[in-house]
C-alpha positions in Angstrom: -0.4 72.6 -18.4 -3.6 70.5 -18.5 -2.0 67.8 -16.3 -1.3 70.4 -13.5 -5.0 71.4 -13.5 -6.1 67.7 -13.4 -3.7 67.1 -10.5 -5.0 70.1 -8.7 -8.6 68.9 -9.2 -7.7 65.5 -7.8 -6.0 67.0 -4.8 -9.1 69.1 -4.2 -11.3 66.1 -4.4 -9.1 64.2 -2.0 -9.0 67.2 0.4 -12.9 67.5 0.2 -13.4 63.8 1.0 -10.8 63.9 3.8 -12.6 66.8 5.3 -16.0 65.0 5.2 -14.5 61.9 6.8 -12.7 63.9 9.4 -15.9 65.8 10.4 -18.1 62.7 10.5 -19.3 60.4 13.3 -18.8 57.2 11.3 -18.5 55.8 7.8 -18.9 52.5 6.0 -17.1 51.1 3.0 -19.1 48.9 0.6 -18.6 46.9 -2.5 -21.7 47.9 -4.6 -21.1 45.4 -7.4 -24.3 43.8 -8.6 -26.8 46.3 -7.3 -29.5 47.2 -9.8 -30.2 50.8 -10.7 -33.6 50.6 -9.0 -32.1 49.3 -5.7 -29.2 51.7 -5.9 -31.5 54.6 -6.4 -33.7 53.5 -3.4 -30.6 52.9 -1.3 -29.2 56.4 -2.1 -32.5 57.9 -1.3 -32.7 56.1 2.1 -29.1 57.2 2.9 -29.9 60.8 1.9 -33.0 60.9 4.0 -30.9 59.6 6.9 -28.4 62.4 6.5 -25.7 60.1 5.1 -23.4 61.1 2.1 -22.8 58.2 -0.3 -19.6 58.8 -2.4 -18.4 56.8 -5.3 -14.9 57.7 -6.5 -11.6 56.0 -7.6 -10.1 53.8 -4.9 -6.8 55.6 -5.1 -8.4 58.9 -4.3 -10.5 57.4 -1.5 -7.3 55.8 -0.2 -5.5 59.1 -0.1 -8.3 60.7 1.8 -8.3 57.9 4.3 -4.5 58.3 4.7 -4.9 62.0 5.3 -7.3 61.5 8.3 -5.5 58.5 9.8 -7.7 55.7 8.5 -5.0 54.2 6.2 -6.1 50.7 7.4 -9.2 51.1 5.2 -7.0 51.1 2.0 -6.8 47.3 2.1 -10.5 47.1 1.4 -10.4 49.5 -1.6 -10.5 46.9 -4.4 -13.2 46.6 -7.0 -16.3 48.7 -7.1 -16.3 50.5 -3.8 -18.2 53.5 -2.2 -18.1 55.1 1.1 -21.1 56.2 3.1 -20.3 59.1 5.5 -22.6 59.9 8.4 -21.9 63.3 9.9 -23.9 63.0 13.2 -25.3 59.5 13.8 -22.7 56.8 14.2 -25.0 53.9 13.4 -27.4 55.1 10.7 -25.1 54.4 7.7 -24.4 50.9 9.0 -28.2 50.3 9.5 -29.2 51.3 6.0 -26.4 49.5 4.2 -26.8 46.3 6.3 -30.4 46.2 5.1 -29.3 46.3 1.5 -26.4 43.9 2.0 -28.9 41.3 3.4 -31.2 41.7 0.3 -28.5 41.7 -2.4 -26.0 38.9 -2.3 -23.2 40.6 -4.3 -23.5 43.9 -2.3 -21.0 43.7 0.6 -20.1 45.8 3.6 -16.3 45.8 3.7 -15.3 47.9 6.7 -15.9 51.2 8.4 -14.8 53.6 11.0 -16.3 55.0 14.2 -14.9 57.0 17.1 -11.5 57.3 15.4 -11.1 53.6 14.9 -11.2 51.4 11.8 -13.6 48.5 12.2 -14.1 45.3 10.1 -17.3 44.2 8.4 -18.6 42.2 11.4 -18.2 45.2 13.6 -20.1 47.4 11.1 -22.9 44.8 11.1 -22.9 44.7 15.0 -23.0 48.5 15.0 -26.1 48.4 12.7 -27.9 46.2 15.3 -27.6 48.9 18.0 -30.9 50.6 18.6 -31.2 54.2 17.6 -30.6 56.9 20.3 -34.4 57.6 20.3 -35.2 54.0 20.9 -32.7 53.7 23.7 -34.1 56.8 25.4 -37.7 55.5 25.0 -36.7 52.2 26.6 -35.0 54.0 29.5 -38.0 56.3 30.1 -40.3 53.3 29.9 -38.3 51.4 32.4 -38.3 54.4 34.8 -42.0 55.0 34.3 -43.1 51.4 34.9 -42.4 51.3 38.6 -44.0 54.7 39.1 -47.2 53.4 37.4 -47.2 50.3 39.5 -46.9 52.4 42.7 -49.7 54.7 41.5 -51.9 51.7 40.8 -51.2 50.3 44.2 -52.1 53.6 45.9 -55.3 53.8 43.8 -56.2 50.2 44.8 -55.8 51.1 48.5 -58.0 54.2 48.0 -60.6 52.2 46.2 -60.7 49.5 48.8 -61.0 51.8 51.8 -63.3 54.3 50.2 -61.0 57.3 50.5 -57.6 58.2 51.7 -57.3 58.7 55.5 -57.1 62.3 56.5 -53.7 63.6 57.4 -53.2 64.0 61.2 -52.1 67.4 62.4 
């Protein structure tokens, strides 16, 4: 009897992880070997603050969850000490946070990930991490729209200042 309850628990764990992956914008697989407790705690806090779930579980269970949602290609990366970071809404935030730690800790590695229904390799995850946030992109766009308007307003003000005042409108 106990083996049936253990099997049921494992099936539930796989189902829960598969559901999280299925409902997420993106995810990143890492090998966390060699990270100190202090750095791991700081990384987990940064991920949590960014709205990213960081899950460490047996590779076989993670692999089954990946199979269930169509990301079976990720199973080839599930060797050693692996974890998966799952971002529910923002497709780049998990990659950004983890890339920062991968650059600081030599043994900590980004292995692969997924975004928009596709499995991506480590280089693609790192490239994803380099994409500016949505807020930054919007600010840049608004800045580029605003700049010509300011130039136009300054030019009009210069004309007004030079001539003393604007010419009256003719009726």
